[in-house]
C-alpha atoms as a printed R data frame, in Angstrom:
    type eleno elety resid chain resno      x       y       z
1   ATOM     1    CA   MET     A     1 16.306  13.948  -9.158
2   ATOM     2    CA   LYS     A     2 17.037  10.084  -9.459
3   ATOM     3    CA   ASN     A     3 15.095   9.210  -5.947
4   ATOM     4    CA   ILE     A     4 11.921  10.856  -6.873
5   ATOM     5    CA   ARG     A     5 12.667   9.158 -10.824
6   ATOM     6    CA   ASN     A     6 12.901   5.980  -8.809
7   ATOM     7    CA   LYS     A     7  9.775   6.712  -6.465
8   ATOM     8    CA   GLU     A     8  7.713   7.188  -9.133
9   ATOM     9    CA   ILE     A     9  8.570   3.977 -11.055
10  ATOM    10    CA   GLY     A    10  7.914   2.335  -7.537
11  ATOM    11    CA   GLU     A    11  4.770   4.233  -7.953
12  ATOM    12    CA   LYS     A    12  3.793   3.250 -11.067
13  ATOM    13    CA   GLY     A    13  4.812  -0.818  -9.967
14  ATOM    14    CA   GLU     A    14  2.316  -0.240  -7.275
15  ATOM    15    CA   ASN     A    15 -0.426   0.553  -8.960
16  ATOM    16    CA   LEU     A    16  0.505  -2.330 -11.974
17  ATOM    17    CA   ALA     A    17  0.635  -4.918  -9.283
18  ATOM    18    CA   VAL     A    18 -2.713  -4.331  -7.606
19  ATOM    19    CA   GLU     A    19 -4.112  -4.355 -10.669
20  ATOM    20    CA   PHE     A    20 -2.497  -7.492 -11.375
21  ATOM    21    CA   LEU     A    21 -4.205  -8.376  -7.507
22  ATOM    22    CA   LYS     A    22 -7.256  -7.534  -8.029
23  ATOM    23    CA   SER     A    23 -7.877  -9.256 -11.549
24  ATOM    24    CA   ASN     A    24 -6.568 -11.951  -9.810
25  ATOM    25    CA   GLY     A    25 -9.487 -12.164  -7.280
26  ATOM    26    CA   TYR     A    26 -6.961 -11.031  -3.800
27  ATOM    27    CA   LYS     A    27 -8.916  -7.806  -1.934
28  ATOM    28    CA   ILE     A    28 -6.683  -5.083  -1.104
29  ATOM    29    CA   LEU     A    29 -6.466  -3.745   2.461
30  ATOM    30    CA   GLU     A    30 -3.679  -2.139   2.933
31  ATOM    31    CA   ARG     A    31 -1.181  -0.259   0.980
32  ATOM    32    CA   ASN     A    32  2.927   0.947   2.387
33  ATOM    33    CA   LYS     A    33  2.108   0.159   5.498
34  ATOM    34    CA   HIS     A    34  4.958   1.144   8.182
35  ATOM    35    CA   PHE     A    35  5.007  -1.628  11.506
36  ATOM    36    CA   SER     A    36  9.000   0.127  12.445
37  ATOM    37    CA   ARG     A    37 11.447   2.558  10.791
38  ATOM    38    CA   LEU     A    38 12.672  -1.341   8.161
39  ATOM    39    CA   SER     A    39  9.577  -3.385   7.497
40  ATOM    40    CA   GLU     A    40  7.486  -2.112   5.674
41  ATOM    41    CA   VAL     A    41  4.989  -4.249   3.688
42  ATOM    42    CA   ASP     A    42  3.562  -2.201   0.015
43  ATOM    43    CA   ILE     A    43  0.106  -4.204  -0.109
44  ATOM    44    CA   ILE     A    44 -1.147  -6.613   2.474
45  ATOM    45    CA   ALA     A    45 -4.170  -8.319   0.678
46  ATOM    46    CA   THR     A    46 -6.224 -10.797   0.714
47  ATOM    47    CA   ASP     A    47 -6.749 -14.467  -1.788
48  ATOM    48    CA   LYS     A    48 -9.730 -16.496  -2.663
49  ATOM    49    CA   ASN     A    49 -8.945 -18.382   0.344
50  ATOM    50    CA   ASN     A    50 -8.769 -15.660   2.507
51  ATOM    51    CA   THR     A    51 -5.179 -16.533   2.930
52  ATOM    52    CA   LEU     A    52 -3.363 -12.765   4.347
53  ATOM    53    CA   VAL     A    53 -0.974 -12.014   1.190
54  ATOM    54    CA   PHE     A    54  2.450  -9.828   2.129
55  ATOM    55    CA   VAL     A    55  2.969  -8.865  -1.426
56  ATOM    56    CA   GLU     A    56  6.511  -6.824  -1.793
57  ATOM    57    CA   VAL     A    57  7.077  -5.107  -5.089
58  ATOM    58    CA   LYS     A    58 10.135  -4.697  -7.755
59  ATOM    59    CA   THR     A    59  9.834  -2.247 -10.377
60  ATOM    60    CA   ARG     A    60 12.302  -2.028 -13.127
61  ATOM    61    CA   THR     A    61 12.303   0.165 -16.364
62  ATOM    62    CA   THR     A    62 14.485  -3.148 -17.794
63  ATOM    63    CA   GLU     A    63 15.894  -5.896 -16.890
64  ATOM    64    CA   ASN     A    64 19.671  -4.639 -17.806
65  ATOM    65    CA   PHE     A    65 21.084  -4.151 -14.650
66  ATOM    66    CA   GLY     A    66 18.587  -7.178 -13.304
67  ATOM    67    CA   ILE     A    67 16.072  -8.779 -12.691
68  ATOM    68    CA   PRO     A    68 13.223  -7.186  -9.794
69  ATOM    69    CA   PHE     A    69 13.302 -10.049  -7.656
70  ATOM    70    CA   GLU     A    70 16.950  -9.878  -7.435
71  ATOM    71    CA   ALA     A    71 16.532  -6.789  -5.186
72  ATOM    72    CA   ILE     A    72 15.042  -8.627  -2.272
73  ATOM    73    CA   SER     A    73 17.409  -9.335   0.574
74  ATOM    74    CA   LYS     A    74 17.428 -11.772   3.446
75  ATOM    75    CA   MET     A    75 16.840  -8.596   5.823
76  ATOM    76    CA   LYS     A    76 14.197  -7.279   3.142
77  ATOM    77    CA   TYR     A    77 12.261 -10.991   3.343
78  ATOM    78    CA   SER     A    78 13.101 -10.141   6.948
79  ATOM    79    CA   HIS     A    79 11.461  -7.305   7.788
80  ATOM    80    CA   ILE     A    80  8.675  -7.761   5.877
81  ATOM    81    CA   LYS     A    81  8.224 -11.052   7.937
82  ATOM    82    CA   GLN     A    82  8.260  -9.401  10.896
83  ATOM    83    CA   GLY     A    83  5.508  -6.491  10.331
84  ATOM    84    CA   LEU     A    84  3.538  -9.698   9.254
85  ATOM    85    CA   PHE     A    85  3.433 -10.899  12.505
86  ATOM    86    CA   MET     A    86  2.946  -7.203  13.886
87  ATOM    87    CA   TYR     A    87 -0.298  -7.413  11.806
88  ATOM    88    CA   LEU     A    88 -1.089 -11.110  12.935
89  ATOM    89    CA   SER     A    89 -0.920  -9.686  16.100
90  ATOM    90    CA   ASP     A    90 -2.691  -6.820  15.409
91  ATOM    91    CA   ASN     A    91 -5.532  -9.368  12.931
92  ATOM    92    CA   PRO     A    92 -5.045 -13.071  14.632
93  ATOM    93    CA   THR     A    93 -8.741 -13.923  13.044
94  ATOM    94    CA   TYR     A    94 -6.466 -14.933   9.719
95  ATOM    95    CA   LYS     A    95 -5.458 -18.714  10.574
96  ATOM    96    CA   LYS     A    96 -3.272 -18.235   6.962
97  ATOM    97    CA   TYR     A    97 -0.552 -16.124   5.489
98  ATOM    98    CA   ARG     A    98  2.210 -16.123   3.099
99  ATOM    99    CA   ILE     A    99  5.055 -13.387   1.686
100 ATOM   100    CA   ASP     A   100  4.824 -13.271  -2.314
101 ATOM   101    CA   ALA     A   101  6.724 -11.143  -4.520
102 ATOM   102    CA   ILE     A   102  5.399  -8.796  -8.042
103 ATOM   103    CA   SER     A   103  8.385  -8.024 -10.246
104 ATOM   104    CA   VAL     A   104  6.825  -5.412 -12.926
105 ATOM   105    CA   VAL     A   105  9.614  -4.601 -15.818
106 ATOM   106    CA   LEU     A   106  8.463  -1.784 -17.462
107 ATOM   107    CA   THR     A   107  9.306  -2.110 -21.337
108 ATOM   108    CA   PRO     A   108  9.736  -2.473 -23.312
109 ATOM   109    CA   LYS     A   109  6.704  -3.737 -22.667
110 ATOM   110    CA   ILE     A   110  5.208  -4.315 -19.657
111 ATOM   111    CA   CYS     A   111  5.246  -7.423 -17.884
112 ATOM   112    CA   ILE     A   112  3.958  -9.121 -14.893
113 ATOM   113    CA   GLU     A   113  4.780 -11.949 -12.978
114 ATOM   114    CA   HIS     A   114  3.547 -13.403  -9.201
115 ATOM   115    CA   LEU     A   115  6.022 -15.043  -6.697
116 ATOM   116    CA   LYS     A   116  3.715 -17.098  -4.551
117 ATOM   117    CA   ASN     A   117  4.579 -17.991  -1.154
118 ATOM   118    CA   LEU     A   118  8.033 -16.840  -1.295
């Protein structure tokens, strides 16, 4: 039961992150893109400068057990980077790229933070 709830919380956070990005001029290219068994990227987008942006979204219901950004490990970052290079090999037109993270905390009020260029 807990995994279903976590999945729903994660999905809600990703939806909020997509709306946040769109409202800041990003174009969403793909969501939940799998590159391998270990490499999955929550959001692939381009910013106003046509920079390819891979976005990892971390959502928490509260900050009682730490901030969402703390959940991005070196291993997770490495897997995202691996996916980024695989994507670039299939889409060589992108010359600029970066990895961002978005933190979503749902209560007591929705709070979204965007870290650029991890």
